[in-house]
DRENVO-323614 format. One record per atom (N, C-alpha, C): x, y, z. Coordinates in steps of 0.001 Angstrom, whole numbers, padded with zeros to 6 digits, always signed. Each point is the difference from the previous one (the first is absolute). Layout:
N
XYZ...
% end
This chain:
108
+016727+162811+030520+000199-000996+000932-001175-001168+000566+000529-000946-000335-001360-000203+000753-000120-000150+001556-000452-000074+000843+000017+000262+000965-000378-001785+000811-000189-000839-000625-000975-000770+000518+001861-001001+000176+000895+000341+000024+001317-000457+000589+000760-000092+000616-000822+001172+001028+000637+000915+000974-001204-000521+001027+000883-000262+001631-000124-000229+000605-001018+001090+000773-001273-000072+000304-000199+001415+000980+000127-000072+001258+000539-001069+000478-000022+000349+002046+000891-000890+000095+001994+000553+000231+000859-000816-000499-000767-001558+002267+000949-000788-000261-000259-000648+000509+001539-000268+001281-000061+000210+001450+000657-000123+000385+001224-001719-000063+001050+000196+000875+000960-001334-001046-000271-000892+001545-000072+000283+000777-000676+000106+001500-001257-001105-000010-001130+000609-000868-001604-000857-000499+000603-000963-000762+001021-000206-000480+000501-000856-001018+000621-001041-000081+000984-000154+001258+001018-001304+000998-001469-000607+000301-000531+000156+000970-001150-000742+000502-000472-000871-000547-000093+000353-001671-000669-001204-001033+001164-000617-000502+001365+000047+000087+000149-000135-000828+001110-000972+001083+000000+000311+001417+000676-001438+000549-001279-000890+000265-001480+000133+000233-000299-000634+000977+000230-001204-000276+000498-000381-001173-000334-001648-000685+000842-000845+000715+001273+000959+000427+001420-000451+001291-000606-000220+001441-001056+000069+000222-000534+000048+001287-000351-000957+000400-000975-000609-001052+000026-001114+000465+000632-001181+000286-000089-001742+000263+000959-000402+000815+001147-000385-001280-000785-000607-001083+000830-000812-000971+000591+001481-000900-000281+001172+000011+000134+000804-000326+001370+000171-000956+001285-000094+001103+000916+000377+000001+000423-001702-000560-000279-000663-000673+000459-001685+000040-000023+000446-000983-001614+000121-000993-000532+000078-001116+001072+001138-000698-000244+001565+000464+001331+000501-001033+001264-000656+000259+000408-000819+000533+001362-000469-000217+000033-001600-001004-001468-000513+000432-000258-000617-001349+000076+000597-002128-000580+000537+000667-000270+001109-001515+001393+000350-000045+000910+000425+000909+001145+000689-000392+001007-001172-000544-000285-001005-000090+001392-001273+000440-000859-000720-000910-001261+000093-000910-000579-001691-000325+001096-000060-001379+000284+000864-000668+000570-001147-001160+001549-000468+000342+000197+000020+001221+001235-000940+001174-000553-000784+000399-001021+000129+000347-000660-001052+000108-000480-001591+000233-000660+000208-001533-000625-000635-000478+001205-000525-001563+000342+000805-000197+001108-000043-000985-000667+001220-001605+000824-000096-000897+000097+000867-000918-001488-000441-001356-000073-001208+000258-001226-000491-001199-001241+000033+000521-000160-000344+001471-001086+000420+000641-000643+000481+000192+000927+001588+000026-000721+000803+000530+000060+001445-000641+000305-000245-001454-000471+000265-001691-001273+000185+000573-000820-001013-000194-001342-000383-000372-000722+000662+001525+000140+000009+001167-001239+000314+000646+001059+001123+001673-001089+000598-000144+000651+000801+001446-000862-000891+001248+000176+000824+000758-000860+000064+001460-001066+001518+000058-000108-000914+000402-002037+001408-000140+000045+000046+002194-000432-001062+000729-000063+000201+001165+000522-001307+000715-000009+000124+001440-000055-000919+001351-000872+000343+000165-001257-001472+000025-001871+000429+001071+000963-001191+001185-001117+000683+000880+000013-001057+000820-001104-000867+001199-000817-001273-000609-001469+000305-000442+000570-001654+000803-000981+000264+001224-000083-001003+000928+001422-000684+000639+000852+001302+000139+001252-000490+001220+000660-000971-001342-000187+000141-000944+000971-000278-001370+000316+000991-001180+001144+000040-000395+000964+001071-000607-000165-000120-001186-000875+000884-001068-000231-000655-001673+000488+001283-000136+000855-000850-000955+001396+001007-001379-001133-000418-000742-000502+001929-000649-000368-000141-001689+000839+000597-000764-000016-001342-001579+001000+000405-000804-001166+000228-000937+001000+001162-000497-000507-000010-001643+000251+000257-001250-000335-000589-000676-000018-000039-001451-000221+000019-001137-000291-000242-001665-001271+000304-000930-000292-001877-000082-000686+000388-000411-000925-001120+000460+000437-001545-001351+000824+000131-000800+000877-001358-000259+000988-000471+000689+000634+001021+000959+001287-000777+001021-000873-000721+000994-001066-000111+000483-000730+000689+001372+000528-001715+000789-000529-000951-001418+000153-001700-000004+001708-000859+000139-000040+001132-000446+001876-000641-000085+000334+000636+001518-000168+000962+000327+000156+000644+001492-000796-001385+000864-000455+000342-000210-000756-000938+001437+000996-001996-000451+000117-000428-001079+000768-001408+000264+000921+000717+000684+000605+000916+000780+001767+000943+000807-000677+000615+000933-001303-000206+000766-000025+000837+000894+000597-000624+001062+000118-001654+000203+000919-000321+001118+001473+000251+000663+000134+000371-002293+001564+001178+000552-000208+000816+000394-000445+001089-000511-000320+000853+000328+000294+000752+001464-001197-001089-000057-000117+000191+002303+001212+000021+000255+000394-001397+000493+001030-000870+000842+001038+001122-000699+000791+000768-000957+000362+000871-000556+000156+001184+000927-001137+000620-000250-000364+001341+000937+000756-000323+001539-001081-001660+000429+000139-000277+001878+001563+000837+000705+000680-000747-001193+001459+000063-000322+000551+000665+000369-000292+001010-000901+000075+001478-000534-000056+000623+002085-001163-000091+000498-000765+000184+001148+001191-000271+000875+000334-001663+000064+000345-000620+001414-001074-000253+000962-001393+000096-000805-000957-000867+000521-001152+000070-000124-001463-000147+000446+000005-001289-001328-001506+001313-000312+000082+001007-000813-000092+000843-000070-001538+000679-001163-000023-000958-000758-001149-000750-001254-000868-001021+000856-000467-000191+000364-001280-001254-000170-000651-000276-001768-000161+000651-000586-000716-000079-001541+000151+000974-000663-000039-000020-001311+000004+000222-001483-000731+000462-000553-000636+000926-000111-001337+000316-001125+000175+000389-001383-000358-000590-000819+000296+001276-001003-000600+000817-000558-000445+001681-001013-000583-000015+000026+000413+000794-001862-000750-000007-000509+000364+000331-001566-000354+001425-000130+000585+000977-001290+000798+001241-000109-000323-000426-001211-001291+001739-000424+000275+000270-001275+001071+000765-001095+000073+001155+001654+001467+000685-000854+001417-000947-000405-000160-000843+000992+001259-000847-000053+001147-000309-000533
% end
């Protein structure tokens, strides 16, 4: 049998949980999770099939939504960035997203 497939030192779940839950401790972490869970419902199936939410960053007191898509769809998405921003802000009933930036993905 191949010994490399086995874990030499098992890790307790209590040490893994903080690493998994750490992103939720951030101020917008729970809202980001809710955005990712409801992405298709918020913007519709047509747009959600070609992109997904990566993260929300706070830069200069502005929330910037980072959306990932493949290289050929980024231009198409950039034309509908105002529509996406309005739909996300309407979903949260607040000014959650100030700006949208697009990032290309090689594996999408």
